[in-house]
C-alpha positions as CSV (number, residue, x, y, z in Angstrom):
1,M,91.9,-62.6,18.7
2,D,90.7,-64.6,15.7
3,T,91.8,-63.4,12.3
4,F,90.9,-63.8,8.6
5,I,93.7,-63.5,6.1
6,G,96.0,-61.9,8.7
7,L,93.5,-59.3,9.9
8,E,91.4,-59.4,13.1
9,Y,87.6,-59.8,12.6
10,N,87.1,-56.4,14.2
11,I,89.3,-54.8,11.5
12,W,87.4,-56.6,8.8
13,W,84.1,-55.3,10.1
14,F,85.4,-51.8,10.4
15,L,86.5,-51.9,6.8
16,L,83.2,-53.5,5.7
17,L,81.3,-50.7,7.5
18,G,83.4,-48.1,5.8
19,A,82.8,-49.7,2.4
20,V,79.0,-49.9,2.7
21,V,78.8,-46.3,4.1
22,T,80.9,-45.1,1.2
23,G,78.8,-47.1,-1.3
24,Y,75.7,-45.5,0.1
25,A,77.1,-42.0,0.1
26,I,78.3,-42.3,-3.6
27,L,75.1,-44.0,-4.9
28,D,72.3,-42.3,-3.0
29,G,74.4,-39.1,-2.9
30,F,73.7,-38.3,-6.5
31,D,70.0,-39.1,-5.9
32,I,69.9,-36.6,-3.1
33,G,71.9,-34.1,-5.1
34,V,69.5,-34.3,-8.0
35,G,66.7,-33.6,-5.6
36,A,68.5,-30.7,-4.0
37,I,69.0,-28.9,-7.3
38,H,65.6,-30.0,-8.6
39,L,63.9,-26.6,-8.3
40,F,66.8,-24.9,-10.2
41,L,66.2,-27.0,-13.3
42,G,63.5,-24.6,-14.8
43,N,60.4,-26.0,-16.4
44,R,58.4,-29.1,-15.6
45,E,59.8,-31.0,-18.6
46,N,63.4,-30.6,-17.3
47,R,62.3,-31.7,-13.8
48,K,60.6,-34.8,-15.3
49,I,63.8,-35.7,-17.1
50,A,65.8,-35.3,-13.9
51,I,63.5,-37.6,-11.9
52,N,63.6,-40.2,-14.7
53,A,67.4,-40.0,-14.7
54,I,67.4,-41.5,-11.2
55,G,64.1,-43.3,-11.6
56,P,65.5,-46.8,-12.3
57,V,68.2,-46.7,-9.6
58,W,67.2,-44.6,-6.6
59,D,65.3,-47.3,-4.6
60,G,68.1,-49.8,-5.3
61,N,70.7,-47.3,-4.0
62,E,68.8,-47.1,-0.7
63,V,69.6,-50.8,-0.2
64,W,73.1,-49.7,0.8
65,L,71.7,-47.7,3.7
66,V,69.9,-50.9,4.9
67,I,73.1,-52.8,4.7
68,T,74.9,-50.1,6.6
69,G,72.3,-50.3,9.5
70,G,72.6,-54.1,9.4
71,V,76.4,-54.1,9.6
72,L,76.4,-51.6,12.5
73,F,73.7,-53.4,14.4
74,A,75.3,-56.9,13.9
75,A,79.0,-56.1,14.5
76,F,78.9,-53.1,16.8
77,P,75.6,-53.1,18.8
78,P,76.8,-50.7,21.5
79,V,77.8,-48.2,18.8
80,Y,74.4,-48.6,17.2
81,A,72.5,-48.1,20.5
82,T,74.5,-45.0,21.5
83,L,74.4,-43.4,18.1
84,F,70.7,-43.6,17.8
85,S,70.1,-42.5,21.4
86,G,72.5,-39.6,21.0
87,L,71.5,-38.5,17.5
88,Y,67.9,-39.6,17.5
89,I,66.4,-36.3,16.1
90,P,68.6,-35.9,13.0
91,L,68.5,-39.6,12.3
92,M,64.8,-39.8,12.5
93,L,64.5,-36.6,10.5
94,F,66.7,-38.2,7.8
95,L,64.5,-41.4,7.7
96,V,61.3,-39.4,7.6
97,M,62.6,-37.4,4.6
98,I,63.5,-40.6,2.8
99,I,59.8,-41.5,3.0
100,F,58.8,-38.0,1.7
101,R,61.3,-38.3,-1.1
102,A,60.0,-41.7,-2.2
103,V,56.4,-40.4,-2.1
104,S,57.3,-37.3,-4.1
105,I,58.9,-39.3,-6.8
106,E,56.1,-41.8,-7.1
107,F,53.2,-39.3,-6.8
108,R,54.5,-36.5,-9.1
109,G,53.4,-38.1,-12.3
110,K,50.1,-39.6,-11.2
111,E,48.1,-36.4,-12.0
112,P,48.5,-34.0,-14.9
113,M,47.6,-30.8,-13.0
114,V,50.4,-28.2,-12.8
115,W,49.8,-27.5,-9.1
116,W,50.0,-31.2,-8.3
117,Q,53.3,-31.6,-10.0
118,Q,54.7,-28.4,-8.6
119,T,53.7,-29.5,-5.1
120,W,55.6,-32.8,-5.3
121,D,58.6,-31.1,-7.0
122,I,58.9,-28.8,-3.9
123,A,58.4,-31.8,-1.6
124,F,61.1,-33.8,-3.5
125,S,63.6,-30.9,-3.3
126,V,63.0,-29.9,0.3
127,A,63.2,-33.6,1.4
128,S,66.5,-34.1,-0.4
129,I,68.0,-30.9,1.0
130,I,67.0,-31.9,4.6
131,M,68.4,-35.4,4.0
132,A,71.8,-34.1,3.0
133,L,71.9,-31.6,5.9
134,A,70.7,-34.2,8.5
135,L,73.2,-36.9,7.2
136,G,76.0,-34.4,7.3
137,M,75.2,-33.3,10.8
138,V,75.2,-36.9,12.0
139,L,78.6,-37.4,10.4
140,G,79.8,-34.2,11.9
141,N,78.8,-35.2,15.4
142,V,80.4,-38.6,15.0
143,L,83.7,-37.1,13.8
144,Q,83.7,-34.4,16.5
145,G,82.6,-36.8,19.3
146,L,79.7,-37.2,21.6
147,P,79.4,-36.9,25.4
148,I,79.8,-40.6,26.3
149,D,80.3,-41.5,29.9
150,E,82.3,-44.4,31.5
151,T,79.4,-46.8,31.0
152,G,79.4,-46.1,27.2
153,E,76.0,-44.3,27.4
154,F,75.2,-40.9,25.8
155,T,74.8,-38.0,28.2
156,H,73.4,-34.6,27.2
157,E,72.0,-31.4,28.5
158,T,69.4,-30.9,25.8
159,D,68.0,-32.9,22.8
160,F,69.5,-30.3,20.5
161,N,73.2,-30.8,21.3
162,F,73.7,-32.2,17.9
163,I,73.4,-28.6,16.5
164,N,76.9,-27.1,16.8
165,P,79.3,-25.2,14.4
166,F,81.2,-28.3,13.3
167,S,78.0,-30.4,12.5
168,L,76.4,-27.4,10.7
169,L,79.6,-26.9,8.6
170,T,79.7,-30.7,7.9
171,G,76.0,-30.6,6.9
172,V,76.4,-27.7,4.5
173,T,79.5,-29.3,3.0
174,T,77.6,-32.6,2.5
175,L,74.8,-30.7,0.8
176,G,77.2,-28.9,-1.5
177,L,79.0,-32.1,-2.4
178,F,75.8,-34.0,-3.1
179,M,74.5,-31.1,-5.2
180,L,77.6,-31.2,-7.3
181,H,77.6,-35.0,-7.5
182,G,73.9,-35.0,-8.6
183,A,74.4,-32.2,-11.2
184,L,77.3,-34.1,-12.7
185,Y,75.2,-37.3,-12.9
186,L,72.5,-35.4,-14.7
187,G,75.2,-34.0,-17.0
188,M,76.0,-37.6,-18.0
189,K,72.4,-38.7,-18.4
190,T,70.8,-35.7,-20.2
191,E,71.0,-33.9,-23.5
192,G,69.5,-30.8,-25.2
193,K,68.3,-27.8,-23.3
194,L,68.6,-29.3,-19.8
195,Y,72.2,-30.4,-20.7
196,D,73.1,-26.9,-21.6
197,Q,71.5,-25.4,-18.5
198,L,73.4,-27.8,-16.2
199,G,76.7,-26.1,-17.1
200,L,75.9,-23.1,-14.9
201,I,74.4,-25.3,-12.1
202,I,77.5,-27.5,-12.0
203,K,79.8,-24.4,-11.8
204,N,77.8,-22.8,-9.0
205,S,77.6,-26.2,-7.1
206,T,81.4,-26.5,-7.5
207,V,82.1,-23.1,-6.0
208,F,79.6,-23.8,-3.2
209,F,81.2,-27.1,-2.3
210,I,84.8,-25.9,-2.4
211,L,84.1,-22.9,-0.2
212,A,82.2,-25.1,2.3
213,A,85.0,-27.7,2.3
214,L,87.7,-25.0,2.9
215,L,85.7,-23.6,5.9
216,L,85.2,-27.1,7.3
217,S,88.9,-27.9,6.8
218,F,90.0,-24.7,8.7
219,Y,87.6,-25.4,11.5
220,T,88.8,-29.0,11.8
221,L,92.4,-28.0,12.1
222,L,91.7,-25.3,14.7
223,Y,89.0,-26.9,16.9
224,V,88.9,-30.7,16.2
225,P,92.5,-31.7,16.5
226,H,92.0,-35.4,17.3
227,L,90.9,-35.9,13.6
228,T,94.4,-35.0,12.4
229,D,96.5,-36.7,15.0
230,Q,96.9,-39.9,13.0
231,I,98.1,-38.1,9.9
232,K,100.4,-35.9,11.9
233,E,102.0,-38.9,13.6
234,Q,102.4,-40.9,10.4
235,E,103.8,-38.7,7.7
236,W,103.2,-41.2,4.9
237,M,99.5,-40.6,5.4
238,F,99.9,-37.1,4.0
239,F,99.1,-38.6,0.6
240,L,95.4,-38.8,1.7
241,P,94.8,-35.0,1.8
242,V,97.0,-34.7,-1.3
243,V,94.8,-37.1,-3.2
244,L,91.7,-35.3,-2.0
245,V,93.0,-31.9,-3.2
246,L,93.9,-33.4,-6.6
247,L,90.5,-34.9,-7.0
248,M,88.8,-31.6,-6.1
249,A,91.0,-29.7,-8.5
250,N,90.2,-32.1,-11.3
251,I,86.4,-31.5,-11.1
252,P,86.4,-27.8,-12.4
253,R,89.1,-28.9,-14.9
254,Q,86.9,-31.6,-16.4
255,V,83.7,-29.4,-16.1
256,S,85.4,-26.7,-18.2
257,K,85.8,-29.3,-21.0
258,R,82.3,-30.7,-20.4
259,N,83.7,-34.1,-19.5
260,Y,81.0,-34.7,-17.0
261,G,81.7,-38.4,-16.8
262,Y,85.3,-37.8,-15.7
263,A,84.2,-35.1,-13.3
264,F,81.6,-37.5,-11.8
265,I,84.4,-40.0,-11.3
266,S,86.4,-37.3,-9.4
267,S,83.4,-36.4,-7.3
268,T,83.0,-40.1,-6.4
269,G,86.7,-40.1,-5.4
270,V,86.2,-37.0,-3.3
271,I,83.3,-38.6,-1.4
272,S,85.5,-41.7,-0.8
273,A,88.6,-39.7,0.2
274,L,86.7,-37.6,2.7
275,L,85.2,-40.7,4.4
276,V,88.6,-42.4,4.4
277,I,90.2,-39.4,6.0
278,G,87.4,-39.3,8.6
279,A,87.8,-43.0,9.4
280,V,91.6,-42.6,9.7
281,G,91.1,-39.7,12.1
282,L,88.8,-41.7,14.3
283,F,90.5,-45.1,14.2
284,P,90.3,-47.2,16.3
285,S,87.4,-45.2,17.9
286,M,84.0,-45.4,16.3
287,L,82.4,-42.9,18.7
288,H,84.8,-40.5,20.3
289,S,84.0,-39.4,23.8
290,T,84.2,-35.7,24.5
291,I,84.1,-36.3,28.2
292,D,87.2,-38.5,28.3
293,P,88.9,-40.2,25.3
294,A,89.2,-43.3,27.5
295,Y,85.4,-43.6,27.4
296,S,85.3,-43.8,23.6
297,L,83.6,-46.7,21.9
298,T,86.1,-48.5,19.8
299,L,86.0,-51.4,17.3
300,Y,87.4,-53.5,20.2
301,N,85.4,-52.6,23.2
302,A,82.1,-52.2,21.3
303,S,82.0,-55.2,19.0
304,A,80.0,-58.4,19.1
305,S,81.7,-61.6,20.3
306,E,84.5,-63.1,18.2
307,K,82.4,-66.1,17.3
308,S,79.5,-64.0,16.1
309,L,81.9,-61.7,14.1
310,G,83.4,-64.7,12.4
311,I,80.1,-66.4,11.4
312,M,78.6,-63.1,10.2
313,L,81.7,-62.2,8.3
314,T,81.3,-65.3,6.2
315,I,77.7,-64.4,5.3
316,A,78.7,-60.7,4.6
317,M,81.5,-61.7,2.3
318,I,78.9,-63.5,0.2
319,A,76.0,-61.1,0.5
320,V,77.7,-57.7,0.0
321,P,79.4,-58.7,-3.3
322,L,76.1,-60.0,-4.6
323,V,74.4,-56.7,-3.9
324,A,77.3,-54.9,-5.6
325,I,77.0,-57.1,-8.7
326,Y,73.2,-56.4,-8.8
327,T,73.8,-52.7,-8.5
328,G,76.3,-52.8,-11.3
329,F,73.9,-54.8,-13.5
330,V,71.1,-52.2,-12.9
331,F,73.4,-49.3,-13.9
332,W,74.6,-51.2,-17.0
333,T,71.0,-52.0,-18.0
334,F,69.9,-48.4,-17.7
335,R,73.1,-46.8,-19.1
336,G,72.9,-44.0,-21.7
337,K,70.9,-40.8,-22.0
338,V,67.4,-40.5,-20.5
339,K,64.5,-41.1,-22.8
340,I,60.9,-40.1,-21.8
341,D,58.1,-42.5,-22.8
342,E,54.7,-43.7,-21.5
343,H,56.4,-45.6,-18.7
344,S,58.3,-42.6,-17.3
345,Y,57.6,-41.0,-13.9
C-alpha cells in the first residue's frame, strides 16, 4: 500500500474528507442557523441586517459542499453511489432547499412591498430549517448504518427507510446546533436592538440544542452500540467526549457574559468534536452495513485505485489550502459589525 508521510493514501483521503465536511458544517452551519431563526428576529429591519450578516460569505461557504462531493466521488466512488441511491430523497431535498435559500436571499430586496419581503423571509427560514433537518437525517443514517448487501449495494423495503428514530434525533440535534451557531454569529456581527434581542434567542437555542444532544447521546448508547466500540476499546479516546462536554459547557458560560465571539469558537469546536467522534465510531467503515458488518463499505474496499489516490492527493493538497486561504481572506475583508447601505440585500 502506497503511503505519504507515513500514512496510507486511503487514510489521507479519509482525513481530507473529514476536514472538508467539518469545514462545510462550520461555515454553512451558521448560514443555515441564521435562516432557521430568521422569523424570530422581529421586524423587517432586523431580518435585513441578519441576511446582510451572511450576505458576503454564504455563497462562498457552499464551495465546501462542492469540495465534499468532489472528494467523495473521486476517492470513494462506491460510497458515493451507495449513499446517493440509499438516501436519495433527503439528499435531493437538501439540494433543492439550497436553491430555494439562494433565491430567497437574492430576491428579498428586489421589491419594496411588505408582502414580497415577508414571502421570501418565510421561504428563507423554511428552506434553512429543512436543510438542517435533511442534512442531520443523512448523517444519522450514515452513523447508524444502511442495509448494504454483499455486493455493496443498498437494499430497502420502502423509499422512506431513512426516517427512523435515530435519524430524526440527529436531524433535530443538527437543527438546534445550527440555530445556536447562527445566533452566536449574529451576536458577533450586529449591534443595537437586534443585538439585545439575540440574547434571548441564543439562550433558547442553547437549551434546545443541549436537550436534543442529551437525548441523542442516550439513544446512541442504548441502541447504536457500534458507534461507541472504538472509544470503549481504547480508553485514551475518552478525552474526546470530555472535550465535547467542556466545549458545550463553555457556551452558556460565555453567553452569560455576552462574549459571543468566544461562544462562537466553542460552538465551532462542538461541531468539530461531534464529527470527529462520529468518524472515530465508524472507522474504518464509511457506510456501516446493518445486514452484516462484513458487508460494510470501508476506506479500503471502497476506494479508487492507489495510483488515482496518489495523483489526486497531490492536486488536493494544493487546491484545498488555496480555498481555505480564500475563505479566510473573505472573512477578514468583511470583518466587523454589519452596516446597511445602498448595496445591501
